[in-house]
C-alpha angles and dihedrals in degrees: 000000000000124000089251096051092044088054092049092050092047093052090049089051094040109028107203116240120223111267095016095115127094126222109223126188091232093181091061095041094051092045093053092045091041091225142081119250123228119267095234090058091048091050091047092052090045091052103036108012119212098343142185116211118211094340085289120076120047117201108202125218114227127241135173093276108103135184090267095049105036093101097052091046091048088230123198115260089245095054117115092240094054094042092048092051088051091048091051089052090049090051092054092046097047097048095213119215126212095025120094106212145122120228090245092058091064123093119179118222101170150010141195120254091230092050091242094121143029121195121207145154128245097227098211123126123353115358094233087056100050113125122227120247121201125197118202110202100199092060097027087231130146119207126190121217116193098215132083124265096264092048090047089055091049090050090050094048092049096042098244113182095232088071097040089130082085095048090113092053122104089237094058103120096348102145095182107035123173117247138185130182131220093263094052089048091052091049092049092051091049095059 
C-alpha cells in the first residue's frame, strides 16, 4: 500500500472533521528533536490533531520537549518526550531479541489507553521509511512492522494479518472507529 493510498483509506475510515487538525511549528520541533518526522505523521496531525482512536489508541502531537529535556520542562506524563523517555527505558529493561536498535533510536508516537501497548518508530534511515515498533506489556515483547505509522493504523483498522499482535485490541478490524482530538476533549471537560 502506498503512502497516498493509505492516506485515502484512512480518511475513508476516519473522515476528518473541520477544525480537527493541529498546526505544529515543525521547524522548532525537528530542531529540538534533532530529526525530521515522517510525512504521514505530519499529515495525520494536520488532519486530526492529537487524537484518540476508539477510546483506545492515543496518537501524540509533538512539541519541543524531548526525552532529554522532559524533566527540566516538567512535561506532562502524556507528552511525546516523556513517553519516549519511558519507552527507551522499557527497551533497555526488556532486552528485545530479533530487532537491531539502540534505545535512542526509538521515538514513541502513540500508546494504548489501557497501557497494554506502546507504538514507536525506529528512527533509522529516511523518516518516511521508518518502521513501526510495538511493545506489548503483558508479554514484554517487541514486534517490528515494516510499514509507516499511517499504514500501520490502516492495517489495524482493516484487520490485516501483518499486525495481528493487535488482534485483541478494540480497534482490530474496526472500520469506523470513533475518534476525538485533544481540543474536543478539552471542550467536553469544560462543559
